[in-house]
C-alpha positions in Angstrom: -12.2 1.4 -21.9 -15.3 -0.4 -20.8 -18.0 1.9 -19.6 -21.4 0.8 -18.1 -24.0 3.5 -17.3 -27.1 2.9 -15.2 -27.5 -0.7 -16.2 -30.6 -2.4 -14.9 -31.8 -5.9 -15.8 -34.6 -8.3 -14.9 -34.8 -11.9 -16.2 -38.6 -11.5 -16.3 -40.8 -8.4 -16.3 -42.2 -9.3 -12.8 -39.0 -10.6 -11.4 -36.7 -8.8 -8.9 -33.9 -6.8 -10.5 -30.9 -9.0 -11.3 -28.9 -5.8 -11.7 -30.0 -2.5 -10.2 -28.6 0.7 -11.7 -25.0 -0.4 -12.2 -22.4 2.2 -13.3 -18.8 1.2 -13.8 -15.8 2.0 -15.9 -12.6 -0.1 -16.5 -9.4 1.0 -18.1 -8.0 -0.9 -21.1 -5.5 -3.5 -20.0 -6.5 -3.6 -16.4 -7.1 -6.8 -14.4 -10.6 -6.2 -12.9 -12.0 -8.7 -10.4 -15.7 -8.9 -9.7 -16.5 -10.6 -6.4 -19.7 -11.8 -4.9 -21.7 -14.9 -4.0 -24.1 -16.7 -6.2 -27.0 -14.4 -7.1 -25.0 -11.3 -6.6 -25.3 -10.4 -10.3 -21.7 -10.8 -11.4 -22.3 -13.3 -14.1 -25.4 -11.4 -15.3 -23.2 -8.3 -15.6 -20.7 -9.9 -17.9 -23.3 -11.6 -20.0 -24.8 -8.2 -20.6 -21.4 -6.7 -21.4 -20.9 -9.4 -24.1 -24.3 -8.9 -25.6 -25.6 -12.3 -24.6 -28.6 -11.0 -22.7 -31.0 -8.4 -24.1 -33.8 -6.3 -22.8 -31.8 -4.1 -20.3 -32.0 -0.4 -19.6 -28.8 1.7 -19.5 -25.8 1.8 -21.8 -22.7 -0.4 -22.4 -19.7 0.8 -24.4 -16.2 -0.4 -25.3 -13.6 2.1 -26.5 -16.4 4.6 -27.1 -18.6 2.3 -29.2 -22.1 1.8 -27.6 -23.6 -1.7 -27.8 -26.7 -1.6 -30.1 -28.6 -4.3 -32.1 -26.8 -3.1 -35.2 -23.3 -3.8 -34.0 -24.0 -6.7 -31.7 -21.9 -9.3 -33.6 -18.9 -7.0 -33.9 -19.3 -6.1 -30.3 -19.3 -9.7 -29.2 -16.0 -10.3 -31.1 -14.3 -8.0 -28.7 -14.8 -10.6 -25.9 -13.7 -14.1 -25.1 -14.9 -16.1 -22.0 -13.5 -19.0 -20.1 -16.0 -20.9 -17.9 -15.4 -23.0 -14.7 -15.7 -26.3 -16.5 -13.4 -26.5 -19.5 -14.8 -29.8 -20.7 -17.9 -27.9 -21.9 -15.7 -25.9 -24.3 -13.6 -28.6 -25.9 -14.3 -29.5 -29.5 -10.9 -30.6 -31.0 -9.3 -34.0 -31.0 -6.0 -32.5 -29.9 -5.0 -29.5 -27.9 -3.8 -27.5 -30.9 -6.9 -28.4 -32.9 -9.0 -27.1 -30.0 -7.1 -23.9 -29.7 -7.3 -23.4 -33.5 -11.0 -24.1 -33.8 -12.2 -20.5 -33.3 -9.6 -19.2 -35.7 -10.6 -21.7 -38.4 -14.2 -20.5 -38.1 -13.0 -17.0 -38.8 -11.4 -18.3 -42.0 -7.9 -17.1 -41.2 -4.9 -18.2 -43.3 -3.3 -21.4 -42.1 0.0 -19.7 -41.3 -1.8 -17.1 -39.1 -3.7 -19.9 -37.3 -0.5 -21.8 -36.6 1.3 -18.7 -35.3 -1.6 -17.6 -33.0 -2.1 -21.2 -31.7 1.6 -21.6 -30.9 1.8 -18.2 -29.2 -1.4 -18.9 -27.1 -0.2 -22.3 -26.0 3.2 -20.9 -25.1 1.6 -18.2 -23.0 -0.1 -20.8 -20.8 2.9 -23.2 -20.7 1.1 -25.9 -22.7 3.0 -25.9 -26.0 4.6 -29.3 -25.1 1.1 -30.8 -25.0 -0.1 -29.6 -28.4 -0.5 -33.1 -29.7 -2.3 -34.5 -26.6 -6.0 -35.2 -26.4 -7.7 -32.8 -24.1 -9.5 -35.6 -22.3 -6.1 -36.9 -21.0 -5.1 -33.6 -19.4 -5.5 -32.7 -15.7 -8.1 -30.2 -14.7 -5.6 -27.4 -14.5 -4.1 -28.3 -17.9 -7.6 -28.3 -19.4 -8.3 -24.9 -18.0 -5.0 -23.6 -19.5 -6.0 -24.9 -22.9 -9.4 -23.2 -22.6 -7.5 -19.9 -21.8 -5.2 -20.5 -24.8 -8.2 -20.9 -27.1 -9.6 -17.6 -25.9 -6.2 -15.8 -26.2 -5.8 -17.1 -29.8 -8.8 -15.1 -30.8 -7.0 -11.9 -29.6 -9.9 -10.4 -27.8 -9.9 -6.9 -26.3 -11.5 -8.4 -23.2 -10.9 -11.8 -21.7 -13.5 -12.9 -19.1 -12.9 -15.7 -16.6 -16.1 -16.8 -15.0 -15.2 -18.8 -11.8 -12.4 -20.3 -13.9 -10.5 -21.7 -10.9 -13.5 -23.1 -8.9 -12.9 -26.7 -10.0 -9.2 -26.7 -9.4 -7.2 -27.9 -6.4 -5.0 -25.3 -4.5 -1.9 -26.0 -6.6 -3.9 -25.8 -9.9 -5.5 -22.5 -8.7 -2.1 -21.1 -7.8 -0.6 -22.1 -11.2 -3.6 -20.5 -13.0 -3.3 -17.2 -11.2 0.4 -17.1 -12.0 -0.4 -17.6 -15.7 -3.0 -14.9 -15.6 -0.5 -12.6 -13.9 2.0 -13.2 -16.8 -0.7 -12.6 -19.4 -1.6 -9.3 -17.6 2.0 -8.2 -17.7 2.8 -9.1 -21.3 -0.5 -8.3 -23.1 -2.9 -5.4 -23.4 -5.9 -7.6 -23.0 -8.3 -6.4 -20.3 -9.0 -9.2 -17.8 -12.3 -9.5 -16.1 -12.1 -12.1 -13.3 -15.2 -13.3 -11.7 -14.9 -15.1 -8.3 -16.3 -15.4 -4.8 -12.8 -15.9 -3.3 -11.1 -12.8 -2.0 -7.8 -14.7 -1.9 -7.6 -14.7 -5.7 -7.9 -11.0 -6.3 -4.7 -9.6 -4.8 -2.9 -9.1 -8.2 -5.9 -7.2 -9.7 -5.7 -3.5 -10.5 -9.3 -2.9 -9.6 -12.1 -4.8 -7.9 -15.9 -4.6 -7.6 -17.9 -6.2 -4.8 -21.5 -7.1 -5.7 -24.4 -8.1 -3.6 -28.1 -8.5 -4.6 -27.6 -7.0 -8.0 -25.8 -3.9 -6.7 -22.2 -2.6 -6.5 -21.5 -2.1 -2.8 -17.8 -1.3 -3.1 -15.3 -0.7 -5.8 -11.7 0.5 -6.1 -8.1 -0.6 -5.8 -7.3 -3.8 -3.9 -6.0 -1.7 -1.0 -9.3 0.2 -0.8 -11.4 -3.0 -1.0 -9.5 -4.7 1.7 -9.4 -1.6 4.0 -13.2 -1.9 4.4 -13.4 -5.3 6.1 -16.8 -4.6 7.6 -18.3 -4.4 4.1 -16.5 -7.6 3.0 -17.8 -9.5 6.1 -21.3 -8.1 5.6 -21.2 -9.5 2.0 -20.4 -12.9 3.5 -17.0 -13.0 1.9 -14.1 -14.8 3.6 -11.1 -12.7 4.2 -7.7 -14.0 3.0 -5.9 -15.8 5.8 -3.2 -13.1 6.2 -6.0 -10.6 6.8 -7.7 -12.8 9.3 -4.4 -12.9 11.2 -3.9 -9.2 10.9 -7.4 -8.5 12.1 -6.9 -10.8 15.1 -3.3 -9.9 16.1 -2.4 -6.5 14.5 -4.2 -3.4 13.4 -6.6 -5.2 11.0 -5.4 -3.3 8.0 -4.6 -4.8 4.6 -1.4 -6.7 4.4 0.2 -9.0 1.8 1.6 -12.4 2.8 5.2 -11.1 2.8 4.2 -8.0 4.8 2.5 -10.1 7.4 5.6 -12.3 7.8 7.8 -9.2 8.2 5.5 -7.7 10.9 5.2 -10.9 12.9 
C-alpha cells in the first residue's frame, strides 16, 4: 500500500504551495489515475513519492516503510517511471539491449536478464522486435519498449507520466489495452498521470487535482458522477458522457451502456 499523509511542498521557500496538505492511500495492485491540468501538482506528487524531490513536510510510505534519507535508495528501487517522450529514455542499440540496460546495472546474472527481458517484451507485444533499433520504431512501439524496460526491473509501482500524450488515437488505444493486460496479470501498482478523462475508465481509483490540492477522489463511478467538479477543473468529459449529459440523465455510462440506452 502507498500512503501519503499531510504532504506539502514548495519549490522555493517564498513560492506558492505546489502541493497543499495532500493525504491519499492506494492499495497494492490497483490502477490509480491522477488527473489534472499542467500546474495541478500531479507530477510533483509522484516525484515526491519516488524520493526525487526533497524538503517536503508530511509523510510518504510504501508497504509500511516510511521514506527517510537513510532508506532513500532502497525506496526509489520500488518505483519505475515512463515519461511522455520515450526517446529520452533509450540507451541501447537494440530493443532488447535497451530493456536489459537497467538489469545489467544491477549486476544480475545473464540468464536472469534474458528471462526478464523476454517476459517484459512479451508483455507489451514487442518480442518480435527485440533485434530492431529503437530509432526505427513508431511512437507507439517506442513507448511499449519504454514500458518493457520499466517492467523488467520488477518494480512494486509503475508510474506513467502522460505516457500517451505523444501518441495518435490508435497508438493511445493500443497502449491502454496493454496497460489493462499488465494490470490483470501482474501485482504491480499502476499510477497513471493524465489530463484526459477518456483514458481512466479502466482504473480502480482516480484522483482529481487542481492547484496543488485533491478536489475529488474515489472509484471511477464516483468521479464521473460529479460532473460539475470535473467541468470546474476544466477537464473535458468523455464523449459518451457528453452525450449522456445532453440527451439522457447525465449520469456515468460506458460506451456500451450508452449504445444500449440510445
